[in-house]
C-alpha positions in Angstrom: 0.0 0.0 0.0 2.9 2.4 0.6 4.3 1.9 -2.8 7.7 0.9 -1.4 9.5 -2.1 -2.9 9.7 -4.8 -0.3 11.1 -7.7 -2.4 12.8 -8.3 -5.8 12.7 -11.3 -8.0 15.6 -12.1 -10.4 16.9 -15.0 -12.5 20.6 -14.5 -12.1 21.7 -17.8 -13.5 19.9 -17.8 -16.9 21.7 -19.8 -19.6 22.2 -18.6 -23.2 19.8 -21.3 -24.7 17.0 -20.4 -22.2 17.5 -16.8 -23.0 17.1 -17.6 -26.7 14.0 -19.7 -26.3 12.3 -17.0 -24.1 11.9 -15.0 -27.4 10.0 -17.9 -29.0 6.6 -19.6 -28.6 8.3 -22.2 -26.4 9.0 -19.7 -23.6 6.5 -21.4 -21.3 8.4 -24.6 -21.5 11.8 -23.1 -20.5 13.3 -23.8 -17.1 13.6 -21.2 -14.5 15.5 -20.6 -11.3 14.2 -17.4 -9.6 15.5 -15.9 -6.3 13.2 -13.7 -4.2 15.1 -11.3 -2.0 14.3 -8.5 0.5 14.9 -5.0 -0.7 18.3 -5.1 1.2 19.4 -8.2 -0.6 18.7 -11.1 1.8 17.5 -14.3 0.1 14.0 -15.3 1.1 13.4 -18.2 -1.2 14.1 -19.8 -4.6 11.5 -21.1 -7.1 12.8 -23.6 -9.7 11.4 -25.6 -12.6 13.2 -27.8 -15.1 12.2 -28.1 -18.7 8.3 -28.5 -19.0 6.6 -30.1 -21.9 2.9 -30.5 -20.7 2.6 -30.0 -16.9 4.8 -28.0 -14.6 6.4 -29.3 -11.4 7.8 -26.3 -9.5 9.9 -26.6 -6.4 10.3 -24.1 -3.7 13.4 -23.8 -1.5 13.9 -21.6 1.7 16.7 -19.2 2.2 19.0 -22.1 3.1 18.1 -24.1 -0.1 16.1 -26.6 1.8 13.1 -27.9 0.0 9.9 -26.3 1.4 7.4 -27.8 -1.0 6.2 -27.9 -4.6 3.4 -27.0 -7.0 2.1 -29.7 -9.3 0.0 -28.4 -12.3 -3.3 -30.1 -12.9 -4.2 -31.3 -16.4 -7.0 -29.6 -18.3 -8.0 -26.9 -15.9 -9.6 -23.5 -17.0 -7.8 -20.7 -15.4 -5.0 -22.8 -13.9 -5.0 -25.1 -10.9 -2.1 -26.5 -8.9 -1.9 -28.8 -6.0 0.5 -27.5 -3.3 2.6 -30.1 -1.5 4.8 -29.7 1.5 8.4 -31.1 1.6 7.0 -34.6 2.6 4.7 -34.7 -0.5 1.6 -34.2 1.5 -1.1 -32.0 -0.1 -1.3 -28.7 1.8 -3.9 -26.9 -0.4 -4.9 -26.0 -3.8 -4.1 -22.9 -5.9 -7.1 -22.2 -8.1 -7.4 -19.4 -10.7 -10.2 -17.9 -12.7 -9.9 -18.0 -16.4 -11.4 -14.5 -16.8 -8.9 -12.7 -14.6 -5.6 -12.6 -12.6 -7.3 -13.7 -9.4 -5.9 -16.9 -7.6 -6.9 -18.4 -4.3 -5.2 -20.8 -2.0 -8.1 -23.2 -0.8 -7.9 -25.8 1.9 -11.2 -27.6 2.9 -13.3 -24.7 1.3 -11.4 -22.1 3.4 -9.4 -19.4 1.6 -5.8 -19.2 3.1 -4.6 -16.5 0.7 -5.4 -14.5 -2.4 -3.0 -13.3 -5.2 -4.0 -10.8 -8.0 -2.2 -8.8 -10.5 -2.3 -5.0 -9.9 -2.8 -3.0 -13.1 0.3 -0.8 -13.7 -1.1 1.4 -16.5 -1.3 1.1 -20.3 2.3 2.2 -21.0 3.9 -0.1 -18.5 1.7 -3.0 -19.4 2.4 -2.7 -23.1 6.1 -2.0 -23.1 7.6 -3.8 -20.2 7.4 -7.4 -18.8 7.4 -6.1 -15.2 4.4 -7.1 -13.2 3.0 -6.0 -9.8 1.1 -8.4 -7.6 -1.0 -8.0 -4.6 -0.8 -10.8 -2.0 -3.1 -11.3 0.9 -2.5 -14.0 3.5 -5.2 -14.8 6.0 -4.4 -13.9 9.5 -5.2 -17.5 10.6 -2.0 -18.8 8.8 0.7 -18.7 11.5 3.7 -16.4 10.9 6.2 -19.4 10.9 4.1 -21.7 8.8 6.0 -22.9 5.6 2.6 -22.4 3.7 3.5 -18.6 3.8 6.7 -19.3 1.8 4.6 -21.4 -0.6 2.1 -18.6 -1.0 4.8 -16.1 -1.7 6.4 -18.5 -4.3 3.0 -19.0 -6.0 3.3 -15.5 -7.4 6.3 -16.5 -9.4 4.7 -19.8 -10.3 1.6 -18.1 -11.6 3.6 -15.6 -13.7 6.1 -18.0 -15.2 3.9 -21.1 -15.7 0.5 -19.6 -16.6 0.9 -15.9 -17.7 4.4 -15.6 -19.2 
């Protein structure tokens, strides 16, 4: 709300072939390795995916490169759907999108844990840059130390790179 940058997302180890394929129709299939850092440069988490032909399997690692969980894309969904797993491969919740918009919800047992939507940046920025702004709301019932919070934050990159890129 304050318009201050709180985190950055960068792909610092981007290979030459991946760079080339990002300018083609195959960009959604390219691998990615994105680090999310605080404004002062401290690593918060890493979001990774290998080469993806049909369905994406995205892994999330904490600041110490320990696996926190993963997103597994569901087949034939309208708007996008992922099952969210913890590090032990237990289903934590589902990430569901609406095909008509940039709205995505984390749902567990019909309860909304969090909500992600893209914030409109204006015609000029939307047309001439690839930078996006997202609004993320996590329900107050999710504890501060819960790994689900890291997975929710990682979902923003998952949505952008897998579904919207």
